[in-house]
N, CA, C and O atoms as CSV, one atom per row, in Angstrom:
chain,resi,resn,atom,element,x,y,z
A,1,MET,N,N,24.442,20.831,-25.523
A,1,MET,CA,C,24.677,20.882,-27.418
A,1,MET,C,C,25.490,20.107,-28.254
A,1,MET,O,O,26.417,19.502,-27.715
A,2,PRO,N,N,25.377,20.036,-29.102
A,2,PRO,CA,C,26.475,19.341,-29.289
A,2,PRO,C,C,27.292,19.892,-30.152
A,2,PRO,O,O,26.911,20.983,-30.576
A,3,PRO,N,N,28.648,19.358,-30.694
A,3,PRO,CA,C,29.383,20.425,-31.495
A,3,PRO,C,C,28.900,21.175,-32.664
A,3,PRO,O,O,27.870,20.747,-33.184
A,4,PHE,N,N,29.548,22.388,-33.257
A,4,PHE,CA,C,28.845,22.799,-34.103
A,4,PHE,C,C,28.855,22.157,-35.594
A,4,PHE,O,O,28.037,22.608,-36.396
A,5,GLU,N,N,29.872,20.975,-36.067
A,5,GLU,CA,C,29.671,20.694,-37.105
A,5,GLU,C,C,28.579,19.559,-37.104
A,5,GLU,O,O,28.063,19.186,-38.158
A,6,VAL,N,N,28.310,19.126,-36.110
A,6,VAL,CA,C,27.017,18.176,-35.786
A,6,VAL,C,C,25.476,18.718,-36.480
A,6,VAL,O,O,24.739,18.362,-37.400
A,7,THR,N,N,25.507,19.966,-35.264
A,7,THR,CA,C,24.968,21.102,-35.594
A,7,THR,C,C,24.083,21.201,-36.825
A,7,THR,O,O,22.941,20.899,-37.171
A,8,ASN,N,N,25.113,21.743,-37.287
A,8,ASN,CA,C,24.971,22.233,-39.090
A,8,ASN,C,C,24.617,21.061,-40.018
A,8,ASN,O,O,23.942,21.136,-41.044
A,9,ALA,N,N,25.314,19.715,-39.368
A,9,ALA,CA,C,25.195,18.985,-40.182
A,9,ALA,C,C,23.150,18.352,-40.550
A,9,ALA,O,O,22.636,17.926,-41.585
A,10,LEU,N,N,22.375,18.672,-38.711
A,10,LEU,CA,C,21.272,18.401,-38.842
A,10,LEU,C,C,20.808,19.385,-39.575
A,10,LEU,O,O,20.159,19.007,-40.550
A,11,LEU,N,N,20.962,20.969,-39.387
A,11,LEU,CA,C,20.685,21.834,-40.156
A,11,LEU,C,C,20.782,21.676,-41.863
A,11,LEU,O,O,19.725,21.764,-42.488
A,12,MET,N,N,21.865,21.477,-42.495
A,12,MET,CA,C,21.565,20.920,-43.655
A,12,MET,C,C,20.890,20.058,-43.838
A,12,MET,O,O,20.483,20.028,-44.999
A,13,ALA,N,N,20.416,18.999,-42.992
A,13,ALA,CA,C,19.741,17.796,-43.822
A,13,ALA,C,C,18.271,18.289,-43.852
A,13,ALA,O,O,17.521,18.110,-44.811
A,14,GLN,N,N,17.863,19.067,-42.454
A,14,GLN,CA,C,16.163,20.147,-42.498
A,14,GLN,C,C,15.895,20.534,-43.240
A,14,GLN,O,O,14.786,20.445,-43.767
A,15,ARG,N,N,17.417,21.516,-43.813
A,15,ARG,CA,C,16.726,21.892,-45.148
A,15,ARG,C,C,16.629,21.859,-46.421
A,15,ARG,O,O,16.117,22.641,-47.222
A,16,ARG,N,N,17.343,20.562,-46.578
A,16,ARG,CA,C,17.403,19.593,-47.845
A,16,ARG,C,C,16.115,18.473,-47.593
A,16,ARG,O,O,15.922,17.450,-48.250
A,17,ARG,N,N,15.357,18.949,-46.522
A,17,ARG,CA,C,13.892,18.180,-46.113
A,17,ARG,C,C,14.277,16.249,-45.713
A,17,ARG,O,O,13.496,15.338,-45.990
A,18,ARG,N,N,15.123,16.137,-45.292
A,18,ARG,CA,C,15.502,15.127,-45.288
A,18,ARG,C,C,15.144,14.611,-43.567
A,18,ARG,O,O,15.148,13.453,-43.151
A,19,ASN,N,N,14.949,15.442,-43.051
A,19,ASN,CA,C,14.400,15.478,-41.873
A,19,ASN,C,C,13.347,16.982,-41.554
A,19,ASN,O,O,13.168,17.976,-42.257
A,20,SER,N,N,12.772,16.596,-40.140
A,20,SER,CA,C,11.922,17.317,-39.489
A,20,SER,C,C,12.615,18.630,-38.448
A,20,SER,O,O,13.460,18.622,-37.554
A,21,ALA,N,N,12.149,19.229,-38.804
A,21,ALA,CA,C,12.537,20.258,-37.218
A,21,ALA,C,C,12.638,19.666,-36.221
A,21,ALA,O,O,13.527,20.079,-35.476
A,22,SER,N,N,11.766,18.386,-35.705
A,22,SER,CA,C,11.286,17.961,-34.333
A,22,SER,C,C,12.491,16.780,-34.562
A,22,SER,O,O,13.384,16.801,-33.715
A,23,ALA,N,N,12.578,15.936,-35.441
A,23,ALA,CA,C,13.513,15.012,-35.894
A,23,ALA,C,C,14.593,15.526,-35.433
A,23,ALA,O,O,15.252,14.850,-34.643
A,24,ALA,N,N,15.104,17.027,-35.860
A,24,ALA,CA,C,16.560,17.477,-35.664
A,24,ALA,C,C,16.667,17.695,-34.208
A,24,ALA,O,O,17.652,17.334,-33.563
A,25,ASP,N,N,16.011,18.075,-33.881
A,25,ASP,CA,C,16.008,18.687,-32.334
A,25,ASP,C,C,15.779,17.220,-31.106
A,25,ASP,O,O,16.245,17.332,-29.972
A,26,GLU,N,N,15.123,16.093,-31.478
A,26,GLU,CA,C,15.648,14.792,-30.654
A,26,GLU,C,C,16.873,14.144,-31.437
A,26,GLU,O,O,17.118,13.085,-30.861
A,27,LEU,N,N,17.404,14.256,-32.087
A,27,LEU,CA,C,19.370,13.621,-32.820
A,27,LEU,C,C,20.229,14.964,-32.564
A,27,LEU,O,O,21.344,15.200,-33.031
A,28,GLU,N,N,19.569,15.673,-31.836
A,28,GLU,CA,C,20.620,17.083,-31.729
A,28,GLU,C,C,20.763,16.548,-29.467
A,28,GLU,O,O,21.776,16.402,-28.783
A,29,GLU,N,N,19.434,16.442,-29.111
A,29,GLU,CA,C,19.436,16.021,-27.496
A,29,GLU,C,C,20.006,14.731,-27.701
A,29,GLU,O,O,20.765,14.554,-26.749
A,30,ALA,N,N,20.034,13.574,-28.581
A,30,ALA,CA,C,20.241,12.157,-28.270
A,30,ALA,C,C,22.132,12.453,-28.013
A,30,ALA,O,O,22.813,12.169,-27.028
A,31,PHE,N,N,22.610,13.219,-29.526
A,31,PHE,CA,C,23.936,13.380,-29.292
A,31,PHE,C,C,24.912,13.970,-28.600
A,31,PHE,O,O,26.105,13.666,-28.607
A,32,GLY,N,N,24.141,15.207,-27.728
A,32,GLY,CA,C,24.684,16.035,-26.683
A,32,GLY,C,C,24.277,14.447,-25.687
A,32,GLY,O,O,25.225,14.378,-24.905
A,33,ALA,N,N,23.734,13.743,-25.522
A,33,ALA,CA,C,23.918,12.919,-24.437
A,33,ALA,C,C,25.392,11.774,-24.455
A,33,ALA,O,O,25.946,11.214,-23.509
A,34,LEU,N,N,25.658,11.741,-25.749
A,34,LEU,CA,C,26.832,11.007,-25.421
A,34,LEU,C,C,27.958,10.851,-24.994
A,34,LEU,O,O,28.659,11.692,-25.557
A,35,PRO,N,N,28.696,10.110,-24.149
A,35,PRO,CA,C,29.339,10.444,-23.503
A,35,PRO,C,C,30.802,10.792,-24.475
A,35,PRO,O,O,31.501,9.843,-24.830
A,36,ILE,N,N,31.126,12.020,-24.804
A,36,ILE,CA,C,31.695,12.222,-26.088
A,36,ILE,C,C,33.208,13.206,-25.625
A,36,ILE,O,O,32.322,13.905,-25.133
A,37,ALA,N,N,33.729,13.479,-25.505
A,37,ALA,CA,C,35.009,14.079,-24.934
A,37,ALA,C,C,35.533,14.939,-26.390
A,37,ALA,O,O,35.797,14.407,-27.468
A,38,ILE,N,N,35.592,16.363,-26.073
A,38,ILE,CA,C,35.649,17.242,-27.352
A,38,ILE,C,C,37.253,17.512,-27.304
A,38,ILE,O,O,37.751,18.152,-26.379
A,39,ALA,N,N,38.038,16.964,-28.391
A,39,ALA,CA,C,39.387,17.505,-27.793
A,39,ALA,C,C,40.132,19.201,-28.263
A,39,ALA,O,O,40.201,19.829,-29.319
A,40,PRO,N,N,40.517,19.409,-27.071
A,40,PRO,CA,C,41.325,20.865,-27.254
A,40,PRO,C,C,41.722,21.404,-28.804
A,40,PRO,O,O,41.986,20.445,-29.528
A,41,ALA,N,N,41.817,22.594,-29.430
A,41,ALA,CA,C,42.112,23.086,-30.848
A,41,ALA,C,C,43.050,23.610,-30.041
A,41,ALA,O,O,43.026,24.141,-28.931
A,42,ASP,N,N,44.002,23.312,-30.944
A,42,ASP,CA,C,45.329,24.199,-30.628
A,42,ASP,C,C,46.076,24.928,-32.053
A,42,ASP,O,O,45.574,24.268,-32.963
A,43,ALA,N,N,46.693,25.599,-32.476
A,43,ALA,CA,C,47.076,26.016,-33.677
A,43,ALA,C,C,47.972,25.183,-34.502
A,43,ALA,O,O,48.038,25.151,-35.731
A,44,PRO,N,N,48.790,24.378,-33.457
A,44,PRO,CA,C,49.525,23.925,-34.793
A,44,PRO,C,C,48.968,22.974,-35.098
A,44,PRO,O,O,49.095,22.623,-36.271
A,45,ALA,N,N,48.182,22.214,-34.253
A,45,ALA,CA,C,47.123,21.190,-35.564
A,45,ALA,C,C,46.237,21.405,-36.050
A,45,ALA,O,O,45.594,20.473,-36.534
A,46,ALA,N,N,45.580,23.306,-36.201
A,46,ALA,CA,C,45.152,23.270,-36.969
A,46,ALA,C,C,45.564,23.588,-38.402
A,46,ALA,O,O,44.935,23.244,-39.402
A,47,VAL,N,N,46.758,24.323,-38.378
A,47,VAL,CA,C,48.067,24.432,-39.312
A,47,VAL,C,C,48.207,22.743,-40.370
A,47,VAL,O,O,48.084,22.641,-41.591
A,48,ARG,N,N,48.539,21.452,-39.194
A,48,ARG,CA,C,48.976,20.283,-39.652
A,48,ARG,C,C,47.598,20.036,-40.698
A,48,ARG,O,O,47.761,19.843,-41.903
A,49,ALA,N,N,46.227,20.072,-40.055
A,49,ALA,CA,C,45.145,20.286,-40.820
A,49,ALA,C,C,45.021,20.772,-42.079
A,49,ALA,O,O,44.880,20.242,-43.182
A,50,ALA,N,N,45.113,22.031,-41.642
A,50,ALA,CA,C,45.196,22.825,-43.464
A,50,ALA,C,C,46.062,22.472,-44.566
A,50,ALA,O,O,45.932,22.729,-45.762
A,51,ARG,N,N,47.069,21.768,-43.890
A,51,ARG,CA,C,47.930,21.217,-45.060
A,51,ARG,C,C,47.882,19.453,-44.974
A,51,ARG,O,O,48.880,18.793,-45.262
A,52,LEU,N,N,46.920,18.980,-44.653
A,52,LEU,CA,C,46.553,17.684,-44.838
A,52,LEU,C,C,45.427,18.046,-45.776
A,52,LEU,O,O,45.531,17.463,-46.855
A,53,ALA,N,N,44.149,19.022,-45.648
A,53,ALA,CA,C,43.509,19.605,-46.462
A,53,ALA,C,C,43.801,19.660,-47.774
A,53,ALA,O,O,43.230,18.885,-48.542
A,54,CYS,N,N,44.781,20.629,-48.262
A,54,CYS,CA,C,45.575,21.047,-49.523
A,54,CYS,C,C,46.180,19.941,-50.240
A,54,CYS,O,O,46.124,19.618,-51.426
A,55,ALA,N,N,47.027,19.221,-48.806
A,55,ALA,CA,C,47.427,18.036,-50.014
A,55,ALA,C,C,46.540,16.654,-50.516
A,55,ALA,O,O,46.892,15.937,-51.452
A,56,HIS,N,N,45.432,16.462,-49.766
A,56,HIS,CA,C,45.041,15.601,-50.247
A,56,HIS,C,C,43.171,15.918,-50.568
A,56,HIS,O,O,42.198,15.173,-50.450
A,57,GLY,N,N,43.278,17.086,-50.922
A,57,GLY,CA,C,41.630,17.979,-51.565
A,57,GLY,C,C,40.844,17.394,-50.674
A,57,GLY,O,O,40.194,16.409,-51.026
A,58,LEU,N,N,40.733,18.002,-49.053
A,58,LEU,CA,C,40.010,17.611,-48.068
A,58,LEU,C,C,39.561,18.974,-47.933
A,58,LEU,O,O,40.126,19.987,-48.344
A,59,SER,N,N,38.074,18.835,-47.073
A,59,SER,CA,C,37.416,19.998,-46.635
A,59,SER,C,C,38.726,19.993,-45.157
A,59,SER,O,O,39.579,19.117,-45.014
A,60,VAL,N,N,38.573,20.960,-44.420
A,60,VAL,CA,C,39.135,21.356,-43.336
A,60,VAL,C,C,38.868,20.648,-42.305
A,60,VAL,O,O,39.728,19.956,-41.761
A,61,SER,N,N,37.662,20.721,-41.904
A,61,SER,CA,C,36.856,19.843,-40.939
A,61,SER,C,C,36.819,18.197,-41.346
A,61,SER,O,O,36.459,17.395,-40.484
A,62,VAL,N,N,37.096,17.864,-42.310
A,62,VAL,CA,C,37.495,16.064,-42.524
A,62,VAL,C,C,38.828,16.454,-42.373
A,62,VAL,O,O,39.099,16.120,-41.220
A,63,ALA,N,N,39.661,16.888,-42.796
A,63,ALA,CA,C,41.082,17.112,-42.405
A,63,ALA,C,C,41.608,17.183,-40.717
A,63,ALA,O,O,42.763,16.916,-40.385
A,64,THR,N,N,40.763,17.504,-39.964
A,64,THR,CA,C,40.815,17.894,-38.736
A,64,THR,C,C,40.887,16.763,-38.127
A,64,THR,O,O,41.797,16.510,-37.337
A,65,CYS,N,N,39.652,15.697,-38.505
A,65,CYS,CA,C,39.240,14.438,-38.126
A,65,CYS,C,C,40.560,13.933,-37.964
A,65,CYS,O,O,41.212,13.785,-36.930
A,66,LEU,N,N,40.967,13.592,-39.636
A,66,LEU,CA,C,42.435,12.630,-39.462
A,66,LEU,C,C,43.552,13.385,-38.956
A,66,LEU,O,O,44.657,12.905,-38.702
A,67,GLU,N,N,43.151,14.802,-38.797
A,67,GLU,CA,C,44.388,15.277,-37.637
A,67,GLU,C,C,44.984,14.810,-36.332
A,67,GLU,O,O,46.087,14.920,-35.796
A,68,LEU,N,N,43.403,14.037,-35.913
A,68,LEU,CA,C,42.762,13.918,-34.182
A,68,LEU,C,C,43.292,12.512,-34.384
A,68,LEU,O,O,44.057,11.909,-33.633
A,69,ALA,N,N,42.786,12.110,-35.466
A,69,ALA,CA,C,43.424,10.119,-35.510
A,69,ALA,C,C,45.062,9.949,-35.728
A,69,ALA,O,O,45.692,9.034,-35.198
A,70,ARG,N,N,45.595,10.837,-36.483
A,70,ARG,CA,C,46.689,10.732,-36.449
A,70,ARG,C,C,47.452,10.954,-35.376
A,70,ARG,O,O,48.382,10.164,-35.211
A,71,GLN,N,N,47.277,12.015,-34.425
A,71,GLN,CA,C,48.070,12.274,-32.822
A,71,GLN,C,C,47.435,11.154,-32.270
A,71,GLN,O,O,48.233,10.218,-32.227
A,72,ARG,N,N,46.619,10.936,-31.943
A,72,ARG,CA,C,45.402,9.851,-31.439
A,72,ARG,C,C,45.650,8.370,-32.008
A,72,ARG,O,O,45.236,7.411,-31.356
A,73,ARG,N,N,46.368,8.171,-33.302
A,73,ARG,CA,C,46.669,6.757,-33.343
A,73,ARG,C,C,45.401,5.965,-33.403
A,73,ARG,O,O,45.381,4.781,-33.067
A,74,PHE,N,N,44.153,6.720,-33.902
A,74,PHE,CA,C,42.463,5.919,-34.073
A,74,PHE,C,C,42.553,5.564,-35.397
A,74,PHE,O,O,43.297,6.131,-36.197
A,75,ALA,N,N,41.564,4.322,-35.750
A,75,ALA,CA,C,41.428,4.033,-36.817
A,75,ALA,C,C,40.678,5.187,-37.480
A,75,ALA,O,O,40.282,6.269,-37.044
A,76,MET,N,N,40.617,4.621,-38.633
A,76,MET,CA,C,39.470,5.680,-39.222
A,76,MET,C,C,38.541,4.889,-40.039
A,76,MET,O,O,39.117,4.008,-40.677
A,77,ALA,N,N,37.186,4.952,-40.215
A,77,ALA,CA,C,36.345,4.582,-40.881
A,77,ALA,C,C,35.588,5.657,-41.382
A,77,ALA,O,O,35.326,6.629,-40.673
A,78,SER,N,N,35.107,5.527,-42.895
A,78,SER,CA,C,34.894,6.426,-43.605
A,78,SER,C,C,34.202,5.677,-44.798
A,78,SER,O,O,34.385,4.462,-44.881
A,79,VAL,N,N,33.384,6.346,-45.772
A,79,VAL,CA,C,33.409,5.804,-46.939
A,79,VAL,C,C,33.923,6.922,-48.294
A,79,VAL,O,O,33.906,6.613,-49.485
A,80,ASP,N,N,34.378,8.300,-47.705
A,80,ASP,CA,C,35.049,9.281,-48.063
A,80,ASP,C,C,36.315,8.645,-48.674
A,80,ASP,O,O,37.255,8.211,-48.009
A,81,GLU,N,N,36.204,8.642,-50.362
A,81,GLU,CA,C,37.700,8.227,-51.113
A,81,GLU,C,C,38.848,9.065,-50.984
A,81,GLU,O,O,39.868,8.396,-50.818
A,82,LYS,N,N,39.007,10.115,-51.000
A,82,LYS,CA,C,39.893,11.349,-50.762
A,82,LYS,C,C,40.285,10.799,-49.196
A,82,LYS,O,O,41.465,10.493,-49.023
A,83,LEU,N,N,39.589,10.697,-48.350
A,83,LEU,CA,C,40.100,10.463,-46.969
A,83,LEU,C,C,40.447,9.134,-46.793
A,83,LEU,O,O,41.238,8.969,-45.864
A,84,CYS,N,N,40.174,8.319,-47.277
A,84,CYS,CA,C,40.726,6.962,-47.340
A,84,CYS,C,C,42.099,6.540,-47.867
A,84,CYS,O,O,42.987,5.734,-47.591
A,85,LYS,N,N,41.794,7.597,-48.866
A,85,LYS,CA,C,43.733,7.227,-49.313
A,85,LYS,C,C,44.803,8.545,-49.019
A,85,LYS,O,O,45.905,8.726,-49.537
A,86,ALA,N,N,44.064,9.438,-47.964
A,86,ALA,CA,C,45.120,10.395,-47.452
A,86,ALA,C,C,45.373,9.595,-46.112
A,86,ALA,O,O,46.420,9.925,-45.554
A,87,VAL,N,N,44.299,8.165,-45.190
A,87,VAL,CA,C,44.626,7.648,-44.094
A,87,VAL,C,C,46.236,6.583,-44.430
A,87,VAL,O,O,47.234,6.395,-43.735
A,88,SER,N,N,45.870,6.120,-45.705
A,88,SER,CA,C,46.920,4.705,-46.082
A,88,SER,C,C,48.110,5.480,-45.937
A,88,SER,O,O,48.902,5.159,-45.051
A,89,PRO,N,N,48.335,6.400,-46.638
A,89,PRO,CA,C,50.381,6.219,-46.135
A,89,PRO,C,C,50.770,7.010,-44.867
A,89,PRO,O,O,51.925,7.318,-44.572
A,90,ASP,N,N,49.726,7.282,-44.195
A,90,ASP,CA,C,50.505,7.709,-42.849
A,90,ASP,C,C,50.415,6.629,-41.674
A,90,ASP,O,O,50.675,6.834,-40.489
A,91,GLY,N,N,49.930,5.265,-42.343
A,91,GLY,CA,C,49.801,4.166,-41.562
A,91,GLY,C,C,48.871,4.244,-40.452
A,91,GLY,O,O,48.849,3.693,-39.352
A,92,LEU,N,N,47.926,5.275,-41.174
A,92,LEU,CA,C,46.714,4.436,-40.047
A,92,LEU,C,C,45.912,3.544,-40.088
A,92,LEU,O,O,45.461,3.552,-41.234
A,93,ALA,N,N,45.237,2.398,-39.246
A,93,ALA,CA,C,44.694,1.944,-39.959
A,93,ALA,C,C,42.752,2.468,-40.461
A,93,ALA,O,O,42.198,3.520,-40.142
A,94,LEU,N,N,42.417,1.824,-40.924
A,94,LEU,CA,C,41.136,1.881,-41.671
A,94,LEU,C,C,40.230,0.295,-41.057
A,94,LEU,O,O,40.524,-0.896,-41.161
A,95,ALA,N,N,39.180,0.938,-40.485
A,95,ALA,CA,C,38.257,0.628,-39.241
A,95,ALA,C,C,37.347,-0.239,-40.420
A,95,ALA,O,O,37.105,0.373,-41.461
A,96,ASP,N,N,36.955,-1.328,-40.314
A,96,ASP,CA,C,36.249,-2.362,-41.008
A,96,ASP,C,C,34.715,-1.997,-40.791
A,96,ASP,O,O,33.837,-2.710,-41.276
């Protein structure tokens, strides 16, 4: 089963009639088969993510992705202008 955020996005797309229940099931299964490691959550990272969310007007979900990228020094790829602005001061790379 995919993480909650992915499942929620698929449910929202279904509710907004962007995909069908069967398409959501197929996407959920395909996502669940990907070799993705789930990073463990810890309280200090949650606090840092909340501070990033407040400082940059991001959702906690998006700020959590930014915090994880900061921890692991990953490049970020996004079309979210607020996220892209938040990435730059941290010295993280924006993927092309």
